[in-house]
N, C-alpha and C positions, 0 to 999 in steps of 0.2 A: 504495500498499499504505500504511493506519495504523503509526500510530508505534507503536502497542502490540503490533500484529502484528509489523512489523520486530524490536522488542526479544525477542520471544517468542522467532521464530526467530533471532535473534543467540546465544543465550542457550543454546541449544538446539544449535548446530551448533559454537559457538563452546567450549563444556565438551566435548563428546567431540573435536574436533580438537585440541584443546591436547593431554587424554589421547593421545590417539594419538601427535602429534609426538612427545611426553615419553617412548614408549613405543620410537620409533627409538632416540630418542638415549640412553636408558636401556641399549641394548646395549653402547653402546661405554663407559660410565660403569660399568658391572656389568665390565668386563673389567679397566677402570684400576682397582678396588679388588681383585680377584682377584691381580690381576697383580702389584700391590702387595704384597698378603700373601704371594705364591709366590716371587715372584725379583725383588723392592725395587727400588732407584733406576734399576739396569739394565735392569729390564722397563719400566718408565714409561718412560725414554727412549727405548725401543726403540722402544712403542707409538707413543710421541710421533711418531716418523720415520714411522708409518706412516699418519699422522691425515688426510694429504692425499688420499690414495686414496678414503677414505671422501668425502670431500667430490666429489672427479670421477664416481664411484659414483652418490649420492645427486642430486647436480648433474641427471647425464642422466636418469635417471628421475623427477625430481621436473617437471625442463622438458618431458617428454615427458606426462607425469600430470598438471600443474596446465593445462600449455600443452591437451592433447586434453579435457580435463576441463572447462576453460573453453568450449572449443567445443562441446563435447557440451552444456554447459548452456544457451547460450545458443539452439541448434538446437532442444532438445528438446521443446518445445510448439510449433516451426511448422516441423516439416517430417516426412516419413515416417521409421519406424522404420528403413530402409536406409541412410538418412543418415547419421544418427548412428552405426550401426553400422559405417561407412567409416573412421569418425573414429577409432573404438578399435582399428580392424584392421589401420590406417595408424603408429597409434600403438604397436601390437605387434610390428610388422615391423621398425620405426626399434630397439625397445628390445634385437630379437633382433638386428642387425645392430652397434649399439655391445657388448650382451653381448657379442659374440664375438670384438671388437679385446680387452677386457679380458683374457678368456679366455685368448688367444695370447698377450698380452703375461707372463700368468702360469705356460705352458708354458713360455716359449721368451726370457723378457728379464726375468727374477723379480731376478736376482743383480744383474745392472749397473742395474736401475730402484733396488733397493735401495741403491747407491750412492748414485745420482744423489739422494735423497730425503734422503742427508746421514747416515749411518747409518757409524761409523769403526768401527776392527777391535773394539775393544770388544765394541760389542752387535750389528756385524754377523749373525750366526748367531742371536741373539733375533729382529732386524727380517725378516730374509730368511724366517725357517719362519713368523712371522705375514702376513706381505704376500702370499708364494706362497697359502696357501692360501686367504685372502682374493679373491684374485684368479680363481681358480678356480672360487668359488662368485659370480663378478660377476651372473650370469643372474638369479639368484635374489635381492640385493640390488635392482637394476634393474626388474625386475618387478614384485617386491613395492611399492615405491613407486608403478607405473603403476595397479597393479588399487586401491591405498586412494586415490590423487585420484579416480579414476572414481567410484570407489566412494562418497566423500563427495558429489560431484554427481550420485549415482542414488541422492541421497533414503535415504542408507543409512551414517551416521556412525556410528550404533552399533557395529552389524558391523565396521566399518571399524577403532575403538577395540580393539573386542574382540580383533582377531586381529592388534594390533599389543600389544595389551599382553599378549597371549597368547604372542605370539615371546618376548616380552622374558620371564616366568617360565620358559618352556624356558630360555633364554639362563643364567638363575641357575642353575638346577639341573647345565645340560652344563657352564658352566662349573667348579662345584665340583668332579663327577665326573672332569673332561677333564684339570683342573688337579692336584687334590689326591689324588682315588681312584688314578687310573691315569698321576699322574705325567706330563704330556707338556706340561708348560712353554706356551710361546708358541705353540706348534702347537695344543694343546687349547684355549686362547682364541678362537683363531681361528678353529678346527672351530666351537664353540657359538656362538660369535657370526655363522656363514654359516649353522648351521642352521636359526636363529631365524627367519631370515623365510620358508624353505622351511613352519615351522609356522604363520607367519602366514596363508600365501597356503592351506594346507589350510583352513583357518578360513573366509576368505573364498569358497572353493570354496561353502560353502552359499549364499550369494546366487545361484549360479546355479543348483543343485540344486535350489531353490525354487521357479524361475519368476519369481521379483519382478527378473529384471533387466531394466533395458531398454537395456541395449547388451549386443553378441556377439562374436565373430570370425567373419568368412567368408571363404571361400576364393574371390579375386579380385585381380589383380594390384595392386601397390603404387603407390599415385596421390602422383608427386609435388608435385602442387599444396596436397596435403591437409596431407602433410608438412612444407611448408613453413611453412603456415599453424601447424601446432602449434608449430614449432620460433619461430615470430614470439612467439605469445602467452606460451609457457612461457622464452623466452632470457631474461627480465630473475630469474628465479629460477633459473637456470643461472649465470648471470654470478655470481650475489649467493652461491650455495655452490663452486662455482670458485674466487672470489675467497678466499673463506675459507680455499680447501687454498691459493694461493698465500700468502698472511699468514701463515701455517704455516710453510710453509717458509721467508719471508722470517726471520719472528722465530726459528724453530729456528739460521737460519743467525749469527741474530745474536746470540741469548743462548749459544749453543756458546761463540763467543768471547770472550763477555765474561765468562760465569762456569761453562763446562764443561757434563759432560752432570750434573752435581748441577743446573744451573739450566736444562738441557733436561728433567731429570725434572720441575721445580716448574713450568714451565710446561705438562708434559704434563698435570698435573692442572686447572691455572688450562687448558686448550685444551678439554680436556672435560667442565668445568662450564661454559665457554661456551655447548658446544655443547647442554648442555640448557637451559640460559638461551636460548639463541636457538628453541629448540623450541617456546617459550613462544609467542614472535610467529609465529613458522612457522604454530602451530597457529591463532593468533588470523587472521591474515591467511589462511590458507587457508581458514578458516571462515566466515569475511565474502564468502571470492572468489563462490562459488557465488550468495549471494544480490545481493552487487554485480552479475554476469552478470546476474541475473535483474532486476533493476532497472535498468539499461541497455539489456533487449531491453524493457522495455514505456516505455522513453522517461520513468523517472521520476527527475530528478533531484533533487527536493528529498529524495527516498528515498534515493537516494547518496548527497547531504551529509549527512544525519543522522544513516545509518548509517557514516559516515566517523567524524564525531564520537561518537560513544557508544566506536565501537573504538577510538579515539586516549585518550577519557576511560581505559576499562579501560587499553589501556596503560601509562599514567601508572600506576593502581594498583596494576599487576601488579607494576612496578620498584620502585615503593616499597617494596610486603611482601619481594621476594626480596631487595631490598638489604640492608634493614633487619637480615633474617636473616643475612644470610651475614656484614653484618658484624659481627655484637652475638658468633657462633659461628666464625669464622673458626678462630681457633686450633684449635679442636675439627675442624674439617672437616679443615683439614690435615691434623692428628693420625692421621685415618682412613687417611689414603694415608701417612701415613712411617711405618710396620711398623718400621725400621731406628733409627726416634727419632735422624737425623739433625740434629742445629743447623742448620744449613746450609740444608739444604732448607728448613726448617720457616720461617724469617724469610725468603728467595726467595717462598715461596710465599705465604706471608701478607701483604709488602708487596704483591705482584701482585695478590692476590682483593681487596684492598680499592681499589685505584687501577685497575685494568684493569676493574671490572664495573660503573664511575659510567656505561658507556656505555650501559645500557641501557633510557632511557626514549626517549633516540634513537634508539636502533634498533627500535624499538616503532613508531613514527614514521613513520621510514624505509620499512620493511617495508609500513606500511597503505598508504604513498601511492604505492610502485609498487605495491602489487594493484590500488590504484585506477585510477589510470590504465593499466593493463593489461587491465580489466574494463571500461572507456571504450574500449576499442579504440584507444589511443591508445602501443603498445609503445615506442617513440623517447623520451618522455617516462621512461615504466618503466624501458627500458633505460640512462637518465644516472642515475636515482638510482641502480639496483644499480652500475653502475661507479665515481662518488664516495662511495660506502659503503666499495665494496670495494677493487680494489688501486691504484685512481688517487691516493687520497688516504693511504691505510693506509702504502705503502710509501716515497714519498719524505720522510713523517715520519720514518717508524722508520729509514730510514738517516742522516738530520739528526740524531735523538737517540744513534744508535752512531756516528757522530761524536763527539760530545760525552759518549761515555761514559759515558753516563745510564743507568741502567737504572728508576729512575723515570720519565723520559722515555717508554721505550719500552713501560711499561703503560699510562704515558696515550695513547699513538699511537690505538689504534681509539677510544677516549671523544672525543678530537680529530675525529676523519674523520668519526666520525655525527655530532656538532655543527653540524658545518658542511654535510653533506650534507642536516640536517634544516632548517639556513637556507635552503638552497640551494632546497629541495621545496614550505617553506612559502612562497619567491617563486614557481616554478612554479605551483601550486595557485593563488594569490591570481590569474594573469594568464590562468590554465587556465577558474577554474568558471564568473566571471561574463561573460564571450564563452559561455561551453559554456551558462548555464541562459538567457540571451539568447535566444541560435539557439534553442534546442528552444522556447521560451514564443510565439517570434512566428511560428515557421512552422505556418502554419493551413493543411492543405491546403481548397481546393475540393470540395465534394460531389459532382461526378463528378470530382475527381480519385483514378483507384485506383493510384496509385504507391506503395509505400512511405515510409515517413519517413525519414530519412537518420540512420546511428549513431553519425557525428560531424559536428562541426564541419571545416566548409572553410577 
């Protein structure tokens, strides 16, 4: 594939995927804004306690969506329609099973789970009402992520973006109605957020009704080997999402003990802003994922490397622009969520934002390297990147600063872990890329050789 064609497809896919990912993340940011206006700092603290559940819901949905979508993209031009349908069907079966587990947890274990997540007596009722409602709508969150990812790989990034943005718009309207007009409090905020993916899936159904879909659900028995392949390809994304939830749990534990519920509320704002910033890189990496998989299927190593360089440059440009805007307008940004005019809240959040978001350029590199390795069917390397930038580095660094009772250090925990992961990823890429390139370009089959080229170096 020529460079100008790669650039054209890159900007097309990435633009719509970033919009789509931002649309999903804005669900929570919208809740954060309306909850701050309706319920103040206690509402923000209660919301922050529930955030890890979204990481798990999105983690499973994206694991099945990106894993299944990647396999679908690799097979799309090289196999019959029935085979690609099996990929979607088995991903759907797995989504239903996982959703059922969350649904049962919401029905029978929501109260102990709320306490386990760290809610004290002051915010328990607020957290419990929000958490139980979200868990009861777990199938909507998981299935929406699955469909959005498959749409991206089925050459429908615009419709996927439209669907997610439509869900976000519905969330805004419903948040206002449920919280302020109907006075439903935290349950209303949770209900608005839970209805949003249903609206999104309704819009996505246009793809099927129009007949443009290259995948559909088939009535057949689940195939364990197919589900295992989907899990393997999507596992790095799952690890990243779940690690984010674990990090929030650890930070909640530490910050509550250092600064109480006020610090927890301030971190709630930072965590939600971080989800939005992370969504930019999720959109960037998920946008290049179908292109990388396609180039890998064609054994176009030069194309893959060029696309990776283009993506990394874009990640640094995005990081510079976003961080500059956040740094310059930090006081105004915090004030939006500080409806009570709480001075301590304002100070903690302001210091946290300016330190915490130093992670952005390195997070972009790590997300892209993880997707690059996954697209080359090297899930072990992708999983290593995901593990390092997740709990493996963050937790010990966070507890080190907790022992030193340093809030400044706590805010720098994620940037430090992302820098260390990026350095490790660069070394891995250097030692991987050259052998891989030499292997592909030196393997020249005989004219009588009818076997397929290997898909990865031995």
